[in-house]
N, C-alpha and C positions, 0 to 999 in steps of 0.2 A: 377591723380598721383597713381605711386607704392608707398610704404613704405618708401622708403628711400627718394625718391622726399618728400613727405610728411614731414618725418623728419625735411628734411635738410631748408624746407621753413619754419617750425614751429622756428627752432634753430636761423634761419636769421632775425625771425620776419616780417615774409611776412603771407599773409593769403594762408592754404592750403585748399585743396578743402572737408579736414574735418580734426577733431582735431586728430591728433598721438596717438597711443595708447601703451603703455607698461606694460605689465604684466608678469612676469618672468624673466627678463635680467637682472636682480643684486638681492645683498642679501638684498636689501632693497626697491626693488619693487616688491614682489614675494607672490606668495601664498603659505598657508600650506598645505600639501600634500594632506590631507584629505578634505580638500575644494577643490582642485586642482581634485581629485576621482571623489565626487559628483557632481562636476560640469562637466567634462569630460562626464560622464554618461548621463547627462543629454541633452546636446547638440549634442553628439555623439552615444550614446547610449550601447557604448561597457561595462556593467559591470563588465566584466572580466580583464578588463584591469587594469595592475598594474603601479602606477605614481610612478617613479623614484624619490628618495629623492636627490638632487642636491647641497642639503644647509642643513647639520644634524644640525649643532646647532639650528638653528630655525625651523628646519623639511620643509624646504620648496618643493617642489614639480615642479617637471618640466613642465612647457606647451611647448608640443611637437610640432611639425609643425604642425600637424592636426589639434589640438586644436586650436593653434595661428590664421591658416587660418579660421575657421569657425568662429572664435569671433572677427578678425578684428583685430588682434595684429598686430604692424609694428616694434616693435623692437626687434631685438634678442640679446641675450647677451653672451659674451667675459669674461668671468670670470676666476676665478685663479685657477691654474695647481692642485693644493690640496686644501679639505677643511680646515674648522677652526680647523679641528682635526687631521689633518694632512696625511690624504691618499688619494687617487686619487678617483674621481668617475668614478668608472671602474669594468670590472667582476659581473657585478649584480647578485644577491640572492633576495629571498622572505623575507617577512619581515611580521609580524603584528601589528598594532599599537593597545593601551591599548584599543581605541575604536572599533576594530574591521576590520578597515580599511585595506588592504590587498596592499602592497606597495613592491616595490624591491630598496633596498639600494644596497651599494657598498661592495667589498668582504671583505675591510679589515675595515667596520662599525661591530664593535664587542662588544658585551655588554656582561655583567651578571647581575643579579638581588640579590639584598642586601634583608636581611630579614625584611625590611618595605615594600617589594614588590618594590621599587625604580628601574628603570634602570639606570646602570651603563655604559659610556664608556671610551675609553681609548684611550690615543693621539697616533699615526700611526695604530691603530688597536691592539696594542700589549699589551696582558692580563697579562703579566707579571710586567707593570710599573701600576705605582697608578694611578687610574681613574681620567678621566680631567672632566669629566661633569656627572650633575645627572637629570633625569628624572622622577620628582616625580611619585609615582604609580597612574594612570588615568590621566594624565596630558601628554600635546601635543609637549611639548620642552624641549630642557635641559637648565639646569643654570651649569654654571660654576663651579668647584672645587676649590678654591684657594690653590693653593701649595706653600707656603710660611713658612720657619722659623723666626724668629724674626729678625725685623732689625737691623744691627749693624751699625751705621752712621759711624763708625773708619774704615769699612772694605766693605763700598759702594764703588761699580766700575761700571762706565757706561757702562762699555764694557758689563757686565751683562745682562742689558738690550738692548743689541744689538746684541745679538746672531743671531736673527731669520732674521736679515736683511742682505742680500749677492747679489752681482751681478748675474742675470741669467746665470744660468749653461747651459751645452749643453743638457740636459735633457728637461730644460724648454723650451729651443731654440725649439727644436724640437715639443714638445708639442702646442707651441703657430703656428706654421707651419702648422701644422695638421688640428688645430683648424680652423687657416684661410683659409684653402683649403676647411673645410666644410661651411663655411659663404658663401664663394665666391659663392659657387654651387647653393645657396639658392636662392628664386627669389625676387631680390631688396628690402631684409629688410633694416631697418635702425641698426645700429650696436652700442652699447653702452660697452666698455672695462672697468673693473675693474683693475685699475691699483695697482699692490702688494709693498707694502712698501712705501705707500706715507698718509697714515694716523694718521699723528702726533697725539698720546695721546689719541687714540679711546679705550674707557675704555670694550669694548668686545673684543679687542686685549692684553690688557695689562696682562691679567692671563696667556697668551698662551698656550690654550687650546690643542695645536699642539704638544708640545714639553714636552718631557717624565718628566725632569729635569729641569726647568725653573729657572733661577737665576734673581739676581736684587731684584728691587720691584716690586711684583706682585699683591699685593694686593689691590684693589680697593679704599678703605678706605684709605690706605698707598699713593697710587698713587696720589690722589685728595690733600692729604697734602704736598704730595712732590714739588706740582707744587707752593705751596708758601712757603713751609719751605726750600726744596732743590731746589729752582730755577735753581741756576749754574748747579746741576748735569741734570737736564732734558733737559736745553738747549743744555747742551752737548751731550746728546743724540739725540736731534733731530738734531742739527747740522751734527753729522755722517751720521745720516739716512738720511738727505736732499740731501746727498751729493751721497750717495748710490742710492737714489731715482732719481737723475738726471742720473746719468748715465742709469740707467733700461731703463727712459726713451726715452733719445736717442736710444739705442739699438731698443727699439718696435716701437718709431716713423719710424724706418728708416726700420723696418722689414715690418710693417702694414700697412704705408701709409696712402690713401684715404679710406681703408677699412673699419675704425673707424670712426663714426662722434660725439661719445660723451666719455669722459672718466670719471670713478667715482673716484674720488681722495681720497677723506676723506669721515669718518662716526663718526667724532669726535661730539656728542652732545653737542652743547652749551646755551641751553634755557630748560624750564622747563615748566607746563602746565602755569606757572601765571608769569615768568621771565626769565631774564638772570640767566644760570648756574653759570658764570664767570661774571666780569667784562670786559667793553669795554678793561679798560687799561690792564688787564690781556691777553686778545686776540692781543691785538697790539702789546706787549711785548713778551709774548711765542709762538703765533702762525703765525700771518700776516707777520710775515717776510719769513716764510720757505713756505708756502702759495703762495707767489707773486714769489718766486726763480721757485717754481712747476710750477706757470701759465704761467711766464713770457717764460721759453724755450718752452712751450708747443704753444703758441702763435706765437711766435717766427720762429717754425721750421715745422707746421702743422696746418692743416684746423680745429684741433679737438676742440670741445666747451667743455668746463671745468664743472664738476657735483661737488658741496660740497651736501651731507647730513647733515643736523642738525636738530632735533626734537624741537620743542616748541616755545617757544613764543621770538623767534631771531629777533624782527621788528627791536631793536634797532642796533642791528648788521649786517643788511643787508646792508646799506652803506660800513663797513669796508669790506663784501665779496666782492664787487663791486669792491673795490679799491686794493682788493687781487687779483682780475685777476677773478674772477668767473664768467661764463655765467648763469649758472645752480643752481637755490634751489630747493631741494628736503628736506625733504617731503611735505613744504607747509601746516604746522597743522593748518586750520584755526580755528579750535575750541580752539587754544591758545591764551591767553591775546595778543589783538594788533595785532592780524592776520587776521583781517576781509577781504576776498577775494578782494571785490573792491575797499578798500582802496591798497591794495598790488598792484593789477593791476595799478593802478594811479598814486602810487607813484614810483614805480619800473618796471613796464612794457616793460619802455624803454631800459633797461639793463639788466634786468634777464628773461631768459626762468622758467616758472615755471614748475618742472616736478613733479607732486603729486597735491594732493587736489581737487582731483575729488571726493572722497567719505569720510566721516568719520567714519574711522575704529573702533572708539572710542563708537561711540553712533550709529550714522542711518543706517551705514549698517551692524553693528552686532544687533541690538536691534531694529530699525526704522520697518515700514511695507515696501512693494514694493513698493506703491505707493510714498511715504516719500522719500526712495532711488531714484526713476526713479525723481522725481521732483530735490532734491538734485544736482542731477549729472548733469540736464538741464541745471539749473542754474550756476553752476561752467563751465560748458562749456560755457556759453554763457558769463559769467565775464573773464575768463582768455583766450579766446581762440579769443577774439576780434584781429584783427590784428595780428595772431602769436604769436608765445611766449607760449606755453603752449601745455606739452605732458600729455596727461591723465592717470592717476594713481591712488590708493587710498591713502588716506595719511597714508604710511607706509605700512606693509605687511597684506595682509589679512589672517584672523585670522580662527583657525581652525573649529570652530563653527559657522561661518558664515552661516546664513541660503540662502541654494540652490538657493532659489524663489528671495531673494534680490540680490545674484551676477546676474542672471539673468535680473533682472530689471535694474541693472548698464548697462550691455553690451546693454541693447534695448536703455537705454537713450544716449547711445552715438551712435548707429545705427539712432536712430532717430534723432539727433542733424544733422546730413549731409542732412536730406531731404529737 
């Protein structure tokens, strides 16, 4: 099988020749640029290579074609035109991280340093605008800077929280056509599309770090309060967001067709380490109706599989996700309460593809020995991979300080599992 055939088999719950692998195809299945740099140097040997930062919020590095081929990665990413800070990945320039890693950044990745030595980044790269992200000195990724005055309920207007949602324009469509040509020229990769505008209530997006002067409810705590105290306000936002999202989906399905195999629709987290972040009733009322409308259109008019990302202990919500029309669950946080790998496979394996869960980034991959990493990865492949329905990835993004030998042990486990 080539990579596309391997992914399609797994997505159809058929046994592929080996488990398909994704690292780097989306903002929730990536590797920090510092870790990519060390991994690439270890397996290819070019220590002068500067890895590109393709997702600056989490500082994720590009897993380029050569590295993907060496590591046996099967999925290529069709990410959004602009980054979370509102600029395109274009016109690369050199940059050095706090830890000394030399990388490439987009031309409009513009920063200043404050009195504490923290790195500040600006929406659209505009140094005259208030900064929208902060990387504390010595750290590895940005925190969002909330830019919101006190909320006046008498003046709240849902339109203010809808400024970022619009129909795809000519520049967007030109970018998608060009990216499609690049992916079509690749050698049989599986393709994961990140769909813009369908992540209802994703807390990483609420502060709108790409906007110079965001309006509406942009404070994280205030947004969560609003899902209870201003439910009608939130529902009105979601309704109009959904209408725009459906139109954009129609456009991209017509434009991209069978090139795409799966579509990442939402990254809203519904779980914590020990339980649900919201009640099932809240999910049913606030999110599920919109999820169903989006997934129904995709299933009616394409062969794309629908991908939901939600961290944490979401076992109780998985039946809701299935009813909402999701085909794929990510990141499969097996360390969370009620998320035992074998139980998940036995209970939901006929209905869901598990995309992730291959290595515990909280503990084993970060702090374990190479032997422990190898054993865990082989066990997860054995459990989740039986009968298809599994795409190997770590539990969320691989962090900056992950030992290189542990990453190598993970990829050795993947390779050995096909023997």
